[in-house]
C-alpha positions in Angstrom: 3.2 -6.2 -18.8 2.9 -5.8 -15.1 0.3 -3.2 -14.2 -1.2 -2.0 -10.9 -4.2 0.3 -10.8 -5.3 2.0 -7.6 -8.8 3.3 -6.8 -10.8 4.4 -3.8 -9.2 7.8 -3.0 -11.2 11.0 -2.4 -12.0 13.7 0.1 -12.8 12.6 3.6 -13.3 14.5 6.9 -10.9 13.9 9.8 -11.9 10.8 11.7 -13.4 9.2 8.6 -12.5 6.1 6.7 -11.6 5.0 3.2 -10.7 1.7 1.6 -8.2 1.8 -1.2 -8.0 -1.0 -3.8 -5.1 -2.0 -6.1 -5.9 -4.3 -9.0 -3.1 -6.2 -10.6 -3.0 -7.3 -14.2 -0.4 -9.1 -16.3 0.8 -11.1 -13.3 -0.6 -12.8 -10.3 0.0 -11.5 -6.8 0.5 -14.9 -5.2 4.3 -14.7 -5.4 4.8 -11.0 -4.8 5.5 -8.9 -1.8 3.1 -6.0 -1.9 3.0 -2.6 -0.4 1.4 0.8 -0.1 3.4 4.0 -0.3 2.4 7.6 0.4 3.7 10.8 -1.3 2.6 13.8 0.8 3.0 17.3 -0.5 6.5 18.6 0.2 7.6 15.3 1.8 9.6 12.3 0.8 7.8 9.1 -0.2 6.9 7.0 2.8 6.3 3.2 2.8 3.3 2.9 5.1 2.4 -0.8 4.9 3.8 -3.9 3.3 2.7 -7.6 3.2 4.4 -10.8 2.5 3.1 -13.6 0.4 1.9 -15.7 3.3 0.0 -12.8 4.8 1.7 -13.4 8.1 4.5 -11.0 7.7 3.3 -7.4 7.8 4.9 -4.0 8.3 3.2 -0.7 9.3 4.9 2.6 9.6 4.5 4.1 13.1 2.4 6.9 11.6 -0.4 4.5 10.6 -0.1 1.6 13.1 -3.4 0.8 14.7 -5.4 2.8 12.1 -4.6 1.2 8.7 -4.9 -2.5 7.6 -3.4 -4.0 4.5 -4.8 -7.1 3.0 -4.9 -9.1 -0.3 -7.4 -11.2 -2.1 -5.4 -13.4 -4.5 -8.5 -14.7 -6.1 -9.4 -11.2 -7.2 -5.7 -10.3 -7.7 -6.3 -7.2 -5.6 -4.6 -5.5 -2.7 -6.5 -3.4 -0.2 -5.7 -0.7 2.3 -8.4 0.0 4.9 -7.8 3.4 6.4 -9.6 4.4 9.6 -9.4 7.4 11.9 -8.0 9.5 9.1 -6.0 12.6 10.0 -5.1 15.7 7.8 -1.5 14.5 7.8 -2.6 11.3 6.0 -3.3 13.5 2.9 -1.3 12.5 -0.1 -1.1 10.3 -3.2 -1.2 6.6 -2.4 0.6 4.2 -4.6 0.7 0.4 -4.5 3.7 -1.5 -5.5 5.0 -5.1 -5.8 8.2 -7.1 -5.9 8.6 -10.7 -6.8 9.8 -12.9 -4.0 13.1 -13.4 -5.9 13.7 -9.7 -5.5 12.2 -8.9 -2.1 12.1 -11.6 0.6 8.7 -12.4 2.1 10.1 -12.7 5.6 9.3 -10.1 8.3 12.6 -8.3 7.7 12.2 -8.5 3.9 8.8 -7.0 4.0 10.0 -4.1 6.2 13.0 -3.6 3.8 10.7 -3.2 0.8 8.7 -0.7 2.6 11.8 1.3 3.4 13.5 1.2 -0.1 10.5 0.8 -2.3 9.6 -1.8 -4.9 11.2 -2.4 -8.3 8.9 -4.7 -10.3 5.6 -2.8 -10.5 4.1 0.6 -9.4 0.6 2.0 -9.8 -0.1 5.6 -10.9 -1.6 6.5 -7.5 -4.8 7.7 -6.0 -5.3 11.0 -4.2 -6.5 11.0 -0.6 -7.4 14.3 0.9 -8.3 14.5 4.6 -9.9 17.9 5.4 -12.9 19.5 7.0 
């Protein structure tokens, strides 16, 4: 059974930082395109960052570009999202998700496409991030 479990959310002041983690079990991330998605109150789900298998193809939504960094550690089967210079509008539930490369291409356009439409193979339950003073 494919499972993703997020952690690292919490309450942080504007301008602060958090690092989210997403641990995979039941499968290895080596052959999966991975991504982080945000569900803010009253808004549609937004794909904020996605990463191909070779780590060279990345996508960032304009809203987080320059502030957030996605990475993976295949040895630990874990995905990370480093979030800096946090803003109140970054508040929301953050989910990680993954698609096998047979479903989502690991090319630059394929990575972007997964961030736009969402993944199909695995989703985590989410971790809440609240940015407030």
